[in-house]
C-alpha positions as CSV (number, residue, x, y, z in Angstrom):
1,M,-0.2,0.1,0.1
2,S,1.3,3.1,-1.0
3,L,0.2,6.4,1.4
4,S,-0.5,9.9,0.1
5,P,0.2,12.8,2.1
6,A,-3.7,13.2,3.0
7,D,-3.4,9.9,4.6
8,G,-0.9,10.9,7.4
9,A,-2.6,11.7,10.7
10,A,-5.3,9.3,9.8
11,Y,-3.2,6.6,9.2
12,W,-1.1,6.7,12.5
13,L,-4.4,7.1,14.3
14,R,-5.7,3.7,13.5
15,W,-6.2,1.2,16.4
16,Q,-3.9,-1.2,14.7
17,V,-0.9,1.3,15.2
18,L,-1.6,0.9,19.0
19,V,-1.9,-2.8,18.9
20,C,1.0,-3.3,16.7
21,G,3.2,-0.8,18.6
22,A,2.6,-2.6,21.8
23,L,3.9,-5.9,20.2
24,I,7.0,-4.1,19.1
25,A,7.6,-2.2,22.8
26,L,6.7,-5.5,24.8
27,P,9.4,-7.8,23.3
28,T,11.7,-5.2,23.7
29,V,11.2,-4.5,26.9
30,A,11.0,-8.3,28.0
31,A,14.2,-9.0,26.1
32,A,16.0,-5.9,28.0
33,A,14.8,-7.1,31.3
34,L,15.9,-10.7,30.6
35,L,19.1,-10.1,29.2
36,P,21.1,-9.3,32.3
37,R,19.8,-12.3,34.4
38,L,20.4,-15.0,31.4
39,R,23.7,-13.5,30.5
40,S,24.9,-13.5,34.2
41,S,23.9,-17.6,34.2
42,A,25.8,-18.1,31.2
43,P,29.5,-19.1,31.1
44,P,31.8,-16.2,30.0
45,L,32.8,-15.9,26.4
46,R,36.7,-16.3,26.0
47,A,38.7,-14.5,23.4
48,A,40.1,-17.6,22.2
49,D,36.3,-18.9,21.3
50,L,36.2,-16.0,18.8
51,W,39.1,-17.1,16.4
52,V,40.2,-20.7,17.4
53,P,38.4,-23.4,15.0
54,C,36.4,-26.5,16.6
55,W,38.8,-28.7,14.6
56,A,42.4,-29.6,16.3
57,R,44.1,-29.7,13.4
58,L,42.6,-26.7,11.5
59,H,44.8,-23.9,11.5
60,P,43.3,-20.4,13.1
61,G,44.5,-18.8,9.9
62,W,42.0,-20.9,7.5
63,L,39.1,-19.7,9.6
64,L,40.4,-16.2,9.4
65,A,40.8,-16.7,5.8
66,Y,37.4,-18.0,5.4
67,R,35.6,-15.1,7.1
68,A,37.9,-12.7,4.7
69,V,36.5,-14.4,1.6
70,A,33.0,-14.4,3.2
71,L,33.3,-10.8,4.0
72,A,34.6,-9.7,0.9
73,A,31.9,-11.5,-0.8
74,A,29.2,-9.8,1.1
75,V,30.6,-6.6,0.6
76,A,30.9,-7.1,-3.2
77,L,27.3,-8.3,-3.2
78,L,26.0,-5.5,-1.3
79,A,27.7,-2.8,-2.9
80,R,26.8,-4.1,-6.3
81,L,23.1,-4.0,-5.1
82,V,23.5,-0.5,-3.6
83,V,25.0,0.9,-7.0
84,A,22.3,-0.7,-9.0
85,R,19.5,0.4,-6.7
86,G,20.8,2.9,-4.7
87,I,20.5,3.6,-1.0
88,T,16.9,2.5,-0.9
89,V,18.1,-1.0,-0.5
90,F,18.3,-0.6,3.0
91,Y,14.5,0.0,3.4
92,F,14.5,-4.1,3.3
93,Y,15.3,-6.2,6.5
94,T,17.4,-8.4,4.0
95,Q,20.1,-5.8,3.7
96,W,20.0,-5.0,7.4
97,T,20.5,-8.7,7.9
98,F,23.4,-9.1,5.2
99,L,25.1,-6.0,6.3
100,L,24.9,-7.6,9.7
101,V,26.6,-10.8,8.3
102,T,29.4,-8.7,7.2
103,I,29.9,-7.3,10.6
104,Y,28.9,-10.3,12.4
105,F,27.7,-13.0,14.4
106,A,25.8,-12.4,17.8
107,T,22.3,-11.6,16.3
108,S,22.9,-12.5,12.7
109,A,21.9,-16.5,13.0
110,G,18.5,-16.1,14.2
111,A,18.2,-12.9,11.8
112,T,19.5,-14.7,8.9
113,M,16.7,-17.8,9.6
114,L,14.2,-15.6,9.9
115,T,14.9,-13.5,6.8
116,D,15.5,-16.9,4.6
117,V,12.5,-18.5,5.9
118,T,10.4,-15.3,5.2
119,Y,11.5,-14.6,1.7
120,W,11.3,-18.1,0.3
121,G,8.5,-19.3,2.6
122,L,6.1,-16.3,2.5
123,L,7.5,-13.8,0.3
124,V,8.3,-15.4,-2.8
125,P,5.2,-18.0,-3.1
126,F,2.5,-15.3,-2.1
127,F,3.7,-11.6,-2.7
128,Y,6.9,-11.4,-4.9
129,R,7.0,-13.9,-7.6
130,D,4.1,-12.8,-9.9
131,K,4.4,-9.1,-9.5
132,F,8.5,-8.9,-9.5
133,G,10.1,-11.9,-10.6
134,L,13.3,-13.1,-8.9
135,A,16.4,-11.3,-9.6
136,L,19.8,-12.8,-9.2
137,F,21.1,-10.4,-6.6
138,T,18.0,-10.5,-4.3
139,D,18.2,-14.3,-4.6
140,G,21.7,-14.6,-4.2
141,M,21.6,-12.7,-0.6
142,H,18.5,-14.8,0.7
143,S,20.9,-17.9,0.2
144,L,24.4,-16.9,0.6
145,N,23.7,-15.4,4.1
146,A,22.7,-18.9,5.3
147,V,25.5,-20.5,3.5
148,F,28.2,-18.1,5.0
149,L,26.7,-18.7,8.6
150,L,26.4,-22.2,8.3
151,I,30.0,-23.0,6.9
152,D,31.2,-20.8,9.7
153,T,29.2,-22.7,12.2
154,L,30.8,-26.0,11.1
155,L,34.5,-24.4,11.5
156,N,34.0,-22.1,14.7
157,N,34.2,-23.2,18.5
158,M,31.7,-20.4,19.8
159,P,29.0,-21.2,22.1
160,F,25.4,-20.0,21.3
161,P,23.4,-19.5,24.7
162,W,20.1,-18.7,24.8
163,Y,20.4,-14.8,26.0
164,R,21.6,-13.9,22.5
165,M,18.0,-14.1,21.2
166,S,17.5,-10.6,22.9
167,F,20.0,-9.1,20.7
168,F,17.6,-10.8,17.8
169,V,14.9,-9.1,19.0
170,F,16.6,-5.7,19.4
171,W,17.5,-6.0,15.6
172,S,14.3,-6.9,14.5
173,C,12.5,-4.3,16.5
174,A,15.0,-1.6,15.6
175,Y,14.1,-2.4,11.9
176,V,10.5,-1.8,12.6
177,T,11.0,1.0,14.5
178,F,13.0,2.6,11.7
179,Q,10.4,1.9,9.0
180,W,7.6,3.6,11.1
181,V,9.9,6.9,11.9
182,L,10.5,6.9,8.1
183,H,7.0,6.7,7.2
184,A,5.5,8.8,9.8
185,C,8.2,11.6,8.7
186,G,7.2,11.2,4.9
187,G,10.5,9.8,3.9
188,V,9.0,6.9,2.2
189,S,5.5,6.3,0.7
190,W,5.6,2.6,0.5
191,W,6.0,-0.7,2.6
192,P,8.9,-2.9,1.9
193,Y,7.0,-6.0,3.0
194,P,3.1,-6.2,2.5
195,F,2.8,-7.3,6.1
196,L,4.3,-4.2,7.7
197,D,1.2,-2.2,6.0
198,L,-1.0,-0.9,9.4
199,S,-3.9,0.1,7.2
200,S,-5.3,-3.6,7.3
201,S,-7.6,-4.7,10.1
202,G,-5.2,-8.1,10.1
203,A,-2.3,-6.0,10.6
204,P,-2.0,-6.7,14.5
205,L,-2.0,-11.0,13.5
206,W,0.8,-10.2,11.0
207,Y,3.0,-8.7,13.6
208,L,2.5,-11.1,15.9
209,G,2.8,-14.3,13.7
210,M,6.3,-12.6,12.9
211,A,7.2,-11.8,16.5
212,I,6.2,-15.5,17.2
213,A,8.4,-16.4,14.3
214,H,11.6,-15.3,16.1
215,V,11.4,-18.1,18.6
216,P,11.3,-21.1,15.9
217,C,14.2,-19.3,14.0
218,F,16.5,-18.7,16.5
219,F,15.5,-22.2,18.1
220,L,16.2,-23.8,14.5
221,Y,20.1,-22.5,14.6
222,W,20.2,-23.4,18.1
223,L,19.5,-27.0,17.2
224,I,22.2,-27.0,14.2
225,V,24.8,-25.7,16.8
226,K,23.6,-28.3,19.3
227,A,23.5,-31.3,16.7
228,K,27.3,-30.1,15.5
229,H,28.2,-30.5,19.2
230,T,26.7,-33.8,19.6
231,Y,27.2,-35.6,16.7
232,F,30.8,-34.3,15.5
233,Q,31.9,-35.0,19.0
234,R,30.9,-38.9,18.4
235,M,32.0,-38.8,14.8
236,F,35.3,-37.3,15.2
237,P,36.2,-37.8,18.8
238,H,40.1,-37.0,18.1
239,A,39.6,-34.0,15.7
240,Y,36.6,-32.3,17.1
241,V,37.3,-29.8,20.1
242,R,34.1,-28.5,21.7
243,A,34.2,-25.3,23.6
244,T,34.2,-25.4,27.4
């Protein structure tokens, strides 16, 4: 939906805005309240966890080299998209997530899962395929971010405690807040994702559904890390080194 200037005040006085605002504020407050408690109960992150691989015979330089290649590829793809389409590409959560992947890691796991699941499971089948088609760079970003993350997961020795979901919530809520401020100030007249549009009476259900989706997306990545620790330790007892 596009907003005309005449729609401004009336648009933001809808009851859906209040409900959706609560769906943004409440998870943010809850995450902020739980973060210190959960973080204090988790084992502290050691400096070595950031750069030592989980494979005993793999030199840390190889992990560094992989991250350098992944960073270069991510920056090149993002730069190519910005050159082709302008700075407006950052209206999309996809580019926020991809930028986060290039900066790296604490929240990008859940955000990457949410971005890819939403794109391939919701936007492509129901919104974008017939209207826009699939662009090479767009598809590449929704595939490569997950590939980069999973390969790094197979190589690194970083623990993945549950408190990091708070950062995932902060990131997503910051993105939605950015969109609301941008629209309220008249900076843009269209929503990058149809389910962000507040004009529909079903908007609160969309916002609630996307809020709930954060849990299985984060849990999916947590399961991947858990499976890595469990099965690699059994399959490669002498080669695999688990973080303590």
